[in-house]
SENU-295265 format. One record per atom (N, C-alpha, C): residue in one letter; atom name; z, y, x. Coordinates in nm, 2 decimals. Atoms other than C-alpha are relative to their C-alpha. Example, Ala and Ser with C-alpha at 12.3 -4.5 7.8 and 13.67 -1.06 7.14 Angstrom:
2
   code   site        w        v        u
      a      N     0.00    -0.12     0.09
      a     CA     0.78    -0.45     1.23
      a      C     0.00     0.12     0.09
      s      N     0.00    -0.11    -0.09
      s     CA     0.71    -0.11     1.37
      s      C     0.08     0.11    -0.08
***
This chain:
85
   code   site        w        v        u
      m      N    -0.05    -0.08    -0.11
      m     CA    -2.46    -1.64     1.33
      m      C     0.04    -0.09     0.12
      i      N    -0.03     0.07    -0.12
      i     CA    -2.43    -1.76     1.69
      i      C     0.12     0.06     0.06
      c      N    -0.12    -0.05    -0.06
      c     CA    -2.09    -1.73     1.85
      c      C    -0.03     0.05     0.14
      p      N     0.02    -0.06    -0.14
      p     CA    -2.10    -1.50     2.16
      p      C     0.09    -0.07     0.10
      r      N    -0.09     0.06    -0.10
      r     CA    -1.81    -1.69     2.32
      r      C    -0.05    -0.14     0.03
      c      N     0.03     0.14    -0.03
      c     CA    -1.91    -2.06     2.28
      c      C    -0.14    -0.04    -0.03
      k      N     0.14     0.02     0.03
      k     CA    -2.27    -2.03     2.16
      k      C    -0.02    -0.10    -0.11
      a      N     0.02     0.09     0.11
      a     CA    -2.21    -2.25     1.85
      a      C    -0.06     0.07    -0.11
      e      N     0.06    -0.06     0.12
      e     CA    -2.42    -2.20     1.54
      e      C     0.10    -0.02    -0.11
      n      N    -0.10     0.00     0.11
      n     CA    -2.21    -2.10     1.24
      n      C    -0.06     0.04    -0.13
      g      N     0.06    -0.04     0.13
      g     CA    -2.46    -2.02     0.97
      g      C     0.04     0.14    -0.04
      t      N    -0.04    -0.14     0.04
      t     CA    -2.32    -1.72     0.77
      t      C     0.14     0.02     0.02
      r      N    -0.15    -0.02    -0.02
      r     CA    -1.96    -1.77     0.87
      r      C     0.02     0.11     0.10
      t      N    -0.04    -0.11    -0.10
      t     CA    -1.79    -1.48     1.05
      t      C     0.10    -0.04     0.10
      i      N    -0.10     0.05    -0.09
      i     CA    -1.53    -1.69     1.22
      i      C    -0.06    -0.13     0.05
      c      N     0.06     0.11    -0.07
      c     CA    -1.65    -1.95     1.47
      c      C     0.07    -0.13    -0.04
      s      N    -0.06     0.13     0.04
      s     CA    -1.59    -2.31     1.35
      s      C     0.05    -0.08     0.12
      k      N    -0.04     0.07    -0.12
      k     CA    -1.56    -2.43     1.71
      k      C     0.11     0.06     0.07
      c      N    -0.10    -0.06    -0.08
      c     CA    -1.35    -2.18     1.89
      c      C     0.09     0.10    -0.07
      g      N    -0.09    -0.09     0.08
      g     CA    -1.21    -1.95     1.61
      g      C    -0.02     0.14     0.03
      y      N     0.03    -0.14    -0.03
      y     CA    -1.37    -1.63     1.75
      y      C    -0.04     0.07    -0.12
      y      N     0.03    -0.09     0.11
      y     CA    -1.39    -1.35     1.50
      y      C    -0.13     0.07     0.04
      m      N     0.13    -0.05    -0.04
      m     CA    -1.76    -1.26     1.52
      m      C    -0.04     0.13    -0.06
      y      N     0.04    -0.13     0.07
      y     CA    -1.78    -0.97     1.27
      y      C     0.09     0.11     0.04
      h      N    -0.07    -0.12    -0.04
      h     CA    -1.67    -0.64     1.40
      h      C    -0.05     0.12    -0.08
      p      N     0.05    -0.12     0.08
      p     CA    -1.68    -0.35     1.15
      p      C    -0.02     0.12     0.08
      d      N     0.03    -0.13    -0.07
      d     CA    -1.84    -0.06     1.33
      d      C    -0.12     0.06    -0.07
      v      N     0.11    -0.08     0.07
      v     CA    -2.11     0.19     1.25
      v      C    -0.13    -0.08    -0.02
      l      N     0.13     0.08     0.01
      l     CA    -2.39    -0.07     1.31
      l      C     0.01    -0.10    -0.12
      n      N    -0.01     0.10     0.10
      n     CA    -2.25    -0.32     1.06
      n      C     0.03     0.06    -0.14
      r      N    -0.04    -0.06     0.12
      r     CA    -2.14    -0.08     0.79
      r      C    -0.11     0.04    -0.09
      v      N     0.09    -0.05     0.09
      v     CA    -2.33     0.00     0.48
      v      C     0.04     0.14    -0.04
      k      N    -0.03    -0.14     0.03
      k     CA    -2.35     0.37     0.42
      k      C     0.04     0.02    -0.15
      m      N    -0.04    -0.02     0.13
      m     CA    -2.16     0.49     0.12
      m      C    -0.06     0.13    -0.05
      t      N     0.05    -0.12     0.06
      t     CA    -2.30     0.75    -0.12
      t      C     0.11     0.10    -0.01
      k      N    -0.10    -0.11     0.02
      k     CA    -2.13     1.08    -0.18
      k      C     0.10    -0.04    -0.12
      g      N    -0.09     0.04     0.12
      g     CA    -2.00     0.95    -0.52
      g      C     0.09    -0.11     0.03
      e      N    -0.08     0.11    -0.04
      e     CA    -1.87     0.63    -0.37
      e      C     0.12     0.05     0.09
      r      N    -0.11    -0.06    -0.09
      r     CA    -1.68     0.83    -0.10
      r      C     0.10     0.07    -0.08
      a      N    -0.09    -0.07     0.09
      a     CA    -1.54     1.05    -0.37
      a      C     0.10    -0.09    -0.07
      k      N    -0.09     0.10     0.08
      k     CA    -1.41     0.75    -0.57
      k      C     0.10    -0.06     0.10
      e      N    -0.10     0.05    -0.09
      e     CA    -1.25     0.60    -0.26
      e      C     0.10     0.10     0.04
      d      N    -0.10    -0.11    -0.03
      d     CA    -1.09     0.93    -0.17
      d      C     0.10     0.02    -0.11
      a      N    -0.09    -0.02     0.11
      a     CA    -0.95     0.96    -0.52
      a      C     0.10    -0.12    -0.01
      k      N    -0.09     0.11     0.00
      k     CA    -0.81     0.61    -0.50
      k      C     0.11     0.02     0.10
      i      N    -0.10    -0.02    -0.10
      i     CA    -0.63     0.69    -0.18
      i      C     0.10     0.11    -0.04
      i      N    -0.09    -0.11     0.04
      i     CA    -0.49     1.02    -0.32
      i      C     0.09    -0.05    -0.11
      w      N    -0.08     0.05     0.11
      w     CA    -0.37     0.84    -0.64
      w      C     0.11    -0.09     0.05
      k      N    -0.10     0.09    -0.06
      k     CA    -0.20     0.57    -0.43
      k      C     0.12     0.08     0.06
      k      N    -0.10    -0.08    -0.07
      k     CA    -0.01     0.84    -0.23
      k      C     0.09     0.07    -0.11
      i      N    -0.08    -0.07     0.11
      i     CA     0.09     1.03    -0.55
      i      C     0.09    -0.10    -0.07
      f      N    -0.08     0.11     0.07
      f     CA     0.21     0.70    -0.71
      f      C     0.12    -0.03     0.09
      r      N    -0.12     0.03    -0.09
      r     CA     0.43     0.63    -0.40
      r      C     0.10     0.11    -0.01
      v      N    -0.09    -0.11     0.01
      v     CA     0.58     0.98    -0.42
      v      C     0.08     0.00    -0.13
      l      N    -0.06     0.01     0.13
      l     CA     0.64     0.95    -0.79
      l      C     0.10    -0.11    -0.01
      r      N    -0.09     0.11     0.00
      r     CA     0.80     0.61    -0.74
      r      C     0.14     0.03     0.07
      v      N    -0.12    -0.04    -0.07
      v     CA     1.05     0.76    -0.49
      v      C     0.08     0.10    -0.08
      v      N    -0.07    -0.10     0.09
      v     CA     1.13     1.05    -0.72
      v      C     0.06    -0.07    -0.12
      w      N    -0.05     0.07     0.11
      w     CA     1.18     0.81    -1.01
      w      C     0.13    -0.08     0.04
      m      N    -0.12     0.07    -0.05
      m     CA     1.43     0.60    -0.80
      m      C     0.11     0.10     0.02
      i      N    -0.10    -0.10    -0.02
      i     CA     1.62     0.91    -0.70
      i      C     0.06     0.05    -0.14
      l      N    -0.05    -0.04     0.14
      l     CA     1.64     1.02    -1.07
      l      C     0.09    -0.10    -0.06
      v      N    -0.07     0.11     0.06
      v     CA     1.76     0.68    -1.18
      v      C     0.14    -0.01     0.07
      v      N    -0.13     0.01    -0.07
      v     CA     2.04     0.68    -0.91
      v      C     0.09     0.12    -0.05
      i      N    -0.08    -0.11     0.04
      i     CA     2.15     1.03    -1.01
      i      C     0.05    -0.02    -0.15
      v      N    -0.04     0.02     0.14
      v     CA     2.16     0.95    -1.39
      v      C     0.10    -0.12    -0.01
      m      N    -0.10     0.11     0.00
      m     CA     2.34     0.62    -1.33
      m      C     0.13     0.04     0.06
      s      N    -0.12    -0.05    -0.06
      s     CA     2.59     0.79    -1.11
      s      C     0.08     0.09    -0.10
      l      N    -0.06    -0.09     0.11
      l     CA     2.66     1.05    -1.39
      l      C     0.05    -0.09    -0.11
      v      N    -0.05     0.09     0.11
      v     CA     2.69     0.77    -1.65
      v      C     0.12    -0.07     0.04
      i      N    -0.11     0.08    -0.04
      i     CA     2.93     0.57    -1.44
      i      C     0.12     0.10     0.02
      l      N    -0.11    -0.10    -0.01
      l     CA     3.14     0.89    -1.37
      l      C     0.05     0.04    -0.14
      g      N    -0.04    -0.03     0.14
      g     CA     3.14     0.97    -1.74
      g      C     0.08    -0.11    -0.06
      v      N    -0.08     0.11     0.05
      v     CA     3.26     0.62    -1.83
      v      C     0.13    -0.01     0.07
      l      N    -0.13     0.00    -0.07
      l     CA     3.53     0.63    -1.56
      l      C     0.09     0.11    -0.05
      l      N    -0.08    -0.11     0.05
      l     CA     3.65     0.97    -1.69
      l      C     0.04    -0.02    -0.14
      w      N    -0.04     0.03     0.14
      w     CA     3.65     0.84    -2.05
      w      C     0.11    -0.10     0.00
      i      N    -0.10     0.11     0.00
      i     CA     3.85     0.53    -1.95
      i      C     0.13     0.06     0.06
      f      N    -0.12    -0.05    -0.07
      f     CA     4.09     0.72    -1.72
      f      C     0.00     0.16    -0.02
      p      N     0.01    -0.14     0.02
      p     CA     4.11     1.07    -1.88
      p      C     0.10     0.09     0.08
      n      N    -0.09    -0.08    -0.08
      n     CA     4.41     1.18    -1.67
      n      C    -0.02     0.00     0.15
      a      N     0.03     0.01    -0.14
      a     CA     4.26     1.10    -1.34
      a      C    -0.06     0.13     0.06
      s      N     0.05    -0.13    -0.06
      s     CA     4.19     1.39    -1.10
      s      C    -0.12    -0.04     0.09
      l      N     0.12     0.03    -0.09
      l     CA     3.86     1.41    -0.91
      l      C     0.03     0.04     0.14
      g      N    -0.03    -0.05    -0.14
      g     CA     4.02     1.56    -0.60
      g      C     0.12    -0.05     0.06
***
């Protein structure tokens, strides 16, 4: 690949060894077309990542609630005559 900025020859490199210019720009011309099955797999990966993020947040909220109830139960067991209000 020849660098468009400094005209240095870089072989198969995508970053110029002389000036550091990034020569590869992912656009429609450089992209390899994906088949319908490959697109479906990529879409499924994206959906599962989002579901996993939501489930992780729900899990954290549940852990906080359960731990709060456990701590409250232990405190009420240690101090049975204490009032909550």
